[in-house]
C-alpha positions as CSV (number, residue, x, y, z in Angstrom):
1,M,87.3,112.8,99.9
2,T,87.0,115.5,97.6
3,S,87.5,114.5,93.9
4,P,90.8,115.7,92.0
5,K,88.4,118.0,89.9
6,S,86.9,119.4,92.7
7,A,89.7,120.2,94.5
8,I,91.5,122.4,92.3
9,G,89.2,123.4,89.1
10,S,87.7,121.6,86.7
11,G,89.1,123.0,83.7
12,A,90.9,121.7,80.7
13,I,93.8,123.3,82.0
14,Y,94.0,120.5,85.4
15,E,93.2,117.6,83.2
16,V,96.0,118.5,80.6
17,W,98.1,119.0,83.3
18,R,97.2,116.0,85.1
19,R,97.1,114.1,82.4
20,F,100.7,115.4,81.5
21,E,102.2,114.9,84.8
22,I,100.6,111.2,84.9
23,A,101.8,110.6,81.6
24,S,105.7,111.9,82.3
25,I,105.9,110.0,85.8
26,A,104.9,106.7,83.6
27,V,107.4,107.2,81.0
28,L,110.3,107.8,83.4
29,V,109.2,104.4,85.4
30,V,109.1,102.3,81.9
31,L,112.3,104.0,81.0
32,A,114.1,102.9,84.7
33,I,112.8,99.5,84.2
34,G,113.9,98.9,81.0
35,L,117.3,100.4,81.2
36,F,117.4,98.6,84.2
37,L,117.0,95.6,82.4
38,Y,119.3,96.0,79.7
39,G,121.9,96.8,82.5
40,S,121.5,93.4,83.7
41,L,120.5,91.3,80.8
42,S,123.9,92.9,79.0
43,R,126.1,91.9,81.6
44,A,125.1,88.5,82.2
45,L,124.1,87.6,78.4
46,A,125.9,89.8,76.6
47,P,129.0,91.9,78.5
48,P,130.3,93.9,75.4
49,L,127.4,95.7,75.2
50,A,127.2,95.9,78.5
51,V,127.4,100.1,80.3
52,D,128.7,101.2,83.7
53,W,126.1,103.4,84.1
54,A,122.5,101.7,83.7
55,E,122.1,101.5,87.2
56,E,123.1,105.3,87.7
57,V,120.9,106.5,84.9
58,T,117.7,104.3,86.8
59,I,118.0,105.7,90.1
60,Y,118.0,108.9,88.2
61,L,114.8,108.2,86.6
62,I,113.6,106.6,89.8
63,V,114.0,109.8,91.9
64,W,112.5,112.1,89.3
65,A,109.4,110.3,88.8
66,T,109.2,110.0,92.6
67,L,109.6,113.0,93.2
68,L,107.4,114.4,90.3
69,S,104.6,112.6,91.9
70,G,104.3,114.7,94.5
71,G,102.3,117.3,93.0
72,T,99.9,114.7,91.8
73,L,99.6,113.2,95.2
74,A,99.0,116.5,96.8
75,A,96.2,117.5,94.4
76,D,94.3,114.4,94.9
77,R,95.0,114.4,99.1
78,E,97.0,111.4,98.8
79,H,100.0,113.2,100.3
80,V,100.9,112.4,103.9
81,A,98.6,114.1,106.2
82,A,96.3,113.6,109.5
83,Q,93.3,112.2,108.3
84,I,93.1,110.1,110.9
85,V,92.4,113.0,113.4
86,L,90.4,115.3,111.1
87,H,87.6,112.4,111.0
88,L,87.1,112.7,114.7
89,L,86.4,116.6,114.2
90,P,83.4,118.1,113.3
91,E,83.5,119.4,109.7
92,G,83.9,123.2,110.1
93,A,87.3,122.3,112.5
94,R,87.8,119.6,109.6
95,R,87.9,122.5,107.1
96,Y,90.2,125.0,109.0
97,T,92.3,122.5,109.9
98,Q,92.9,121.1,106.7
99,V,94.1,124.4,105.4
100,G,96.3,124.6,108.5
101,I,98.0,121.4,107.5
102,D,98.2,122.5,104.2
103,V,100.2,125.8,105.2
104,L,102.4,123.7,107.6
105,T,103.4,121.3,104.1
106,L,103.2,124.7,102.0
107,A,105.6,125.8,104.1
108,F,107.6,123.3,104.7
109,C,107.7,122.6,100.6
110,G,108.8,126.0,100.1
111,L,111.6,125.7,102.5
112,M,112.8,122.6,100.8
113,L,113.1,124.2,97.4
114,W,114.6,126.8,98.8
115,L,117.0,124.4,99.9
116,G,116.6,122.0,97.1
117,I,117.6,125.3,94.6
118,E,120.8,125.9,96.8
119,G,121.9,122.6,96.6
120,V,121.7,123.1,92.9
121,L,123.8,125.8,92.6
122,F,126.6,124.4,94.9
123,A,126.7,121.1,93.3
124,N,126.8,123.7,89.8
125,M,129.4,125.4,91.5
126,L,131.3,122.4,92.8
127,D,130.9,120.9,89.1
128,E,129.9,117.3,91.0
129,R,129.9,114.7,88.1
130,S,128.9,111.3,88.5
131,A,131.8,108.3,89.0
132,S,130.6,106.5,86.0
133,T,131.7,107.4,82.4
134,L,128.6,109.1,81.5
135,E,129.9,112.0,84.1
136,A,126.5,113.2,84.7
137,P,126.1,116.8,86.1
138,Q,124.9,116.1,89.4
139,A,123.4,119.4,90.2
140,W,121.5,119.1,87.1
141,V,120.4,115.7,86.5
142,L,120.2,114.4,90.1
143,Y,119.9,117.5,92.3
144,L,117.1,119.7,90.1
145,D,114.6,116.6,91.0
146,L,113.9,117.9,94.3
147,P,113.4,122.1,93.6
148,V,111.0,120.8,90.5
149,G,109.1,118.0,92.7
150,M,108.6,121.0,95.7
151,L,107.4,123.7,93.4
152,L,104.5,121.2,91.8
153,I,103.7,120.6,95.3
154,V,103.5,124.4,96.3
155,V,102.0,125.3,93.2
156,R,98.9,122.8,94.3
157,L,98.9,123.4,97.5
158,A,98.8,126.8,96.6
159,L,95.9,125.9,94.7
160,L,94.2,124.0,97.3
161,I,94.7,126.9,100.1
162,L,93.0,129.3,97.2
163,R,90.2,127.2,96.6
164,H,89.2,126.6,100.3
165,R,89.8,130.5,100.8
166,N,87.1,132.0,97.4
167,A,84.9,128.6,98.7
168,V,84.4,130.3,102.2
169,H,84.5,134.3,100.7
170,G,82.9,133.7,97.7
C-alpha cells in the first residue's frame, strides 16, 4: 500500500490540508457526541433545559463528518476498492487496473457531485425546512454535504490519476 504522502505528493500544502480535514472531521464528531449527550441528559435530568433539535443537529454533524472523510479515505487508498483482485495481478497490470478503478470511481463521484448539486438547488427552491423549532434549511445543512464530500473525493482521485500519469510518462 502506498503511503499517504507518496500517494498524492509530499508538499507542505498536502500535509496542512490533510490535517485540516482530519481536524474538521474530529471536531464534527466531538460536537455530535457532546450534543447527543446534552440532549439525552437534559431530557432525563433537566427537562426545562432540553431542546427539541439536539438529535437533528447530531445527525447533521455525523452525516457531514462521514461524507467529509471520503476525500481522506480516497487519498490514503482506504476507500472501497477491489484490493483482493489487484493483489492477484502482475505489477504492471495492477497499476493500470488501479487507474481504471480510480477513473470509474471518479466518474461515479462526479455524477454524485452533479446530482448532489441538483438536490441542493431543488431543496433550496422548495425552501425545505426541518420540523424542529430550529427550522434549519435542509438544502444547506443536510443536502450540501453530498456535493462537498464528492468534490473532495473527485479532487483526491484526480490528483492520484495525475500522479500515476506523471510517474508513467515523466
